Every structure is written in structure tokens, then in C-alpha cells.
C-alpha positions in Angstrom: -104.2 -28.2 -2.9 -106.2 -31.4 -3.5 -104.9 -33.6 -6.3 -107.2 -33.9 -9.3 -109.1 -37.1 -9.9 -106.8 -38.0 -12.8 -103.7 -37.6 -10.6 -105.3 -39.8 -7.9 -106.3 -42.3 -10.5 -102.8 -42.7 -11.8 -101.3 -43.1 -8.3 -104.0 -45.4 -7.0 -103.9 -47.5 -10.2 -100.2 -48.2 -9.6 -100.8 -48.9 -5.9 -103.6 -51.4 -6.5 -101.7 -53.1 -9.3 -98.6 -53.4 -7.2 -100.7 -54.5 -4.2 -101.9 -57.4 -6.3 -98.4 -58.1 -7.6 -99.3 -57.9 -11.2 -97.4 -56.2 -14.0 -98.6 -53.5 -16.3 -98.7 -56.1 -19.1 -100.9 -58.4 -17.0 -103.3 -55.5 -16.1 -103.5 -54.6 -19.8 -104.2 -58.3 -20.7 -107.0 -58.4 -18.1 -108.5 -55.1 -19.3 -108.4 -56.3 -22.9 -110.3 -59.5 -22.0 -113.0 -57.4 -20.2 -113.2 -54.7 -23.0 -113.0 -57.2 -25.8 -110.4 -54.9 -27.4 -106.6 -54.7 -27.4 -105.1 -52.7 -24.5 -101.4 -52.1 -24.8 -99.2 -52.4 -21.7 -97.6 -49.0 -22.7 -101.0 -47.4 -22.3 -101.0 -48.5 -18.6 -97.4 -47.2 -18.2 -98.4 -43.8 -19.7 -101.6 -43.6 -17.6 -99.6 -44.3 -14.4 -96.9 -41.8 -15.4 -99.7 -39.2 -16.2 -98.5 -38.7 -19.7 -101.8 -40.0 -21.1 -105.3 -39.4 -19.8 -107.4 -42.3 -19.0 -110.7 -42.8 -20.8 -113.8 -43.5 -18.7 -114.3 -47.0 -20.1 -110.6 -47.8 -19.3 -111.0 -46.5 -15.8 -114.1 -48.6 -15.2 -112.4 -51.6 -16.7 -109.2 -51.1 -14.8 -111.1 -51.1 -11.5 -113.0 -54.2 -12.5 -109.7 -55.9 -13.6 -108.2 -55.1 -10.2 -111.3 -56.2 -8.3 -111.9 -52.8 -6.6 -114.7 -50.3 -6.8 -113.9 -47.4 -9.2 -114.2 -44.9 -6.3 -111.1 -46.4 -4.7 -109.1 -45.3 -7.7 -110.3 -41.7 -7.7 -110.6 -40.9 -4.0 -108.1 -40.9 -1.1 -110.9 -40.2 1.3 -113.2 -43.1 0.2 -112.5 -45.2 3.2 -113.2 -42.3 5.6 -116.2 -41.2 3.6 -117.5 -44.8 3.6 -117.0 -45.2 7.3 -118.8 -41.9 8.0 -121.7 -43.0 5.8 -121.9 -46.3 7.6 -121.9 -44.5 11.0 -124.6 -42.2 9.7 -126.7 -45.1 8.5 -126.2 -47.0 11.8 -127.4 -43.9 13.7 -130.5 -43.6 11.4 -131.2 -47.3 11.9 -131.1 -46.9 15.7 -133.5 -44.0 15.5 -135.8 -46.0 13.2 -135.7 -49.0 15.5 -136.6 -46.8 18.4 -139.5 -45.3 16.4 -140.6 -48.8 15.4 -140.6 -49.9 19.1 -142.6 -46.8 20.0 -145.1 -47.5 17.3 -145.4 -51.1 18.2 -146.2 -50.1 21.8 -148.8 -47.6 20.5 -150.4 -50.3 18.3 -150.6 -52.7 21.3 -152.0 -50.0 23.5 -154.7 -49.1 20.9 -155.5 -52.7 20.3 -156.0 -53.3 24.1 -158.3 -50.2 24.2 -160.3 -51.5 21.3 -160.7 -54.9 22.9 -161.7 -53.3 26.2 -164.2 -51.0 24.4 -165.6 -53.9 22.5 -166.1 -56.0 25.6 -167.8 -53.1 27.4 -170.0 -52.6 24.4 -171.0 -56.3 24.3 -171.8 -56.2 28.0 -173.9 -53.0 27.5 -175.7 -54.5 24.5 -176.3 -57.8 26.4 -177.7 -55.9 29.4 -179.8 -53.6 27.2 -181.3 -56.5 25.3 -182.1 -58.4 28.5 -184.0 -55.3 29.7 -185.8 -54.6 26.5 -185.3 -57.2 23.6 -187.2 -55.0 21.2 -184.2 -52.5 21.0 -181.9 -55.0 19.4 -181.5 -53.0 16.2 -180.7 -49.8 18.2 -177.4 -51.2 19.5 -175.8 -52.4 16.3 -172.6 -50.8 15.0 -172.5 -49.1 11.6 -171.9 -52.0 9.2 -168.6 -50.5 8.0 -167.3 -50.0 11.5 -168.4 -53.5 12.5 -166.6 -55.0 9.4 -163.4 -53.1 10.2 -163.6 -54.2 13.9 -164.3 -57.8 13.0 -161.4 -57.8 10.5 -159.0 -56.2 12.9 -159.8 -58.5 15.8 -159.6 -61.5 13.5 -156.1 -60.3 12.4 -155.1 -59.8 16.1 -156.3 -63.2 17.1 -154.4 -64.9 14.2 -151.0 -63.2 14.9 -148.4 -64.8 17.1 -147.8 -62.9 20.4 -145.7 -59.8 19.8 -146.5 -59.6 16.1 -148.5 -56.7 14.8 -151.1 -56.7 12.0 -150.0 -54.9 8.9 -151.4 -51.7 7.5 -155.0 -51.7 6.5 -155.7 -54.4 9.1 
């Protein structure tokens, strides 16, 4: 059967206090300073012996006085759980980085296509105007499309190599 959090707290409180080499009286003094209220050393003794329940504010203050996260005083599995979460986050990061790289490649491919299409359009319009200058208005892009294209190409020209314009660009 798994020990209750109060049982774990009592055991881990003593372990952490002894690891630091401080007495129950010293822990009580540190907690009193943090709480701004008197904490008797016998309270620490009774908490560690499980003859007195610990109050939440005392638990939080004890962890702070010992310089440890509160979870370390109520969980034997914290280190394993923490490592598992780190591993999970690292795996998610690797997936996100792969997705980012895939999206960067897609952005570069689309940008190249837009440049190519724009160059082809300019060549077509130039040729069409040389054949019949009266059709100049027939070959203009919609003003909104032209504005978006101009802005996007301006952003692409202003970015260092390898950098991608942000959203809305």
C-alpha cells in the first residue's frame, strides 16, 4: 500500500533536514522567520514523529526553509515523474522542431514559386505591352493582391538568408 502524503511528508522532512545537517530547532527558527510567527521545535518533532498533522502553511514554509520544492516532501516518485516529464517534453520538442523545419521548407518552396510566377507575369506583361501598349490596364493585378505581393516580396528581400517572414507577411 502506498504511504499517505502526510506519512511521506514526515519522513521526507526529517531526511531533508538531516541532509542539510540542521536541527529541529534550527528548522523551527527558519520557519518562524519566514512565517513571521513563532514555530516551536517540539512542533517539528511531533510532525516528524507523525503525532501531529502538518498545516499547509507549515508544509510550504518548511519546504522553503529547507530550500526544496514542496513536491519533494510529499512524493517519493517526484524525481522519476520529473524525469519522465522532461523526456516527454524533449520528445515533443523534437517533433515540433521537425514540424518547424518542414514548415520552413514549405515557406521557402512557396516563396520561390511566387517569385517565379511574378517573374513570368512581368515577362508576359512586358511582352503584351510591347505588342499592344493600349492593353496596359488589362494586365494589372487586383490592387489587394498587388499590395500583398509587394509587401511579401519586400519582407523576403529584407530578411537575412534562411530567415522567414513572420505571419501576415
